[in-house]
N, C-alpha and C positions, 0 to 999 in steps of 0.2 A: 123073331130074330133069325130063325133058320131060313125063312122065306126071303128075307132081306139079303142074307149072304148068298143064297142061290141066285137071286136076281142080279146082284153085283157081279158074280162070277159069270153068269150068262151074258150080261151086257159086255163084259170085258172080252169074252170069247168072240162075240159078234164084232166088236170093234177091231180086234186083232185080225180077224179073218178078212176084213175089208181094207187093211193096210196094204198098199202096193209097194212091194220091195223090188227094186231093179234087179233083174236077173241076168244082166249082161255080163259078157266076158271082157275084162279090161284089156287083156293082151290082143284079142281080136279087134277090139275098138281102136287100140293104138295102131294096129296094122291098117285099119280102114281109114284112119284120120289124115292120111297124107294130103288129100285134096282139100280138106278142111283147113290145114295149116297155112295154105296160101293167104287166107284172110285172118284166120283166128290164131295164127302163130303155132309153132311147133309144140309148145307147152301150154297151149290154150290161152295165151295172153295175146290179144289182138295186135296186129301190126300197125293199125291206124285207129284213131279214136272213133271213127264211124262204125267200126265192127265191134260186137260185144266180146268180152272175155268169156271163155267157156270153162276155164280151170276152176274147179271147186263148185261149179253150178249144181243145183239140185238135179239129180238124175231123172226124176219123174217129170220135172219141168222140161228138161232137154228132150225127153222122149215125146212129150206132148207137142212141143214146138216143132220138132222135126216131122212128126206125123201130120201136123196141120200144114206145114209147107208142102210135104209130099202130096197131100190130098187137095192142095190149092185152096185151103180154108183160111190161110193166113195171108193177108194182103198188106200193101203199103211198104214204104221204105225199100229195103233190099229184097223184098219177097220174091220178085221175079228171078233173081239170081239163086236164092235159096230153094225155090221150087224146082229149078233145073237140077241143082245139086242133090236134092232129096228124092227126085223122081224115081230113081232106080234102087233106092234103099229098101230092103226088106224090114219087117218088124224086128228080126234078130239083129240086123245091121244097126238099126236105130238104138236098140237096147245096149248093144256093145259099145257104140259111140258114147252113149249117155253114161255108161259105167266108166269108160275111160276118162272122159272129161270131168266127171264128178269126183274121180279119185285123185285128180291133180290138185295141188294146193298152191 
């Protein structure tokens, strides 16, 4: 019984240590989002149906997608435009943008 409890606690700690929590700054993300709003709207709701809404999107997903665009790993669709937009974003910029857009509802 004691071994089972120790195993469960240990596995829980391992699982929790691997959870990625967005550490971005919402205010900095909002300040950086001006260029994004051209297509994705001032509040993260796209201005045209061909552009995705970013408001309320999962922060980890947004970080992953922006890094993939920046590193030219994501292709197709509007990738060329997004690659140019993401080219000069640092990891901190990306985390901040992701935090901002995921905070919107």
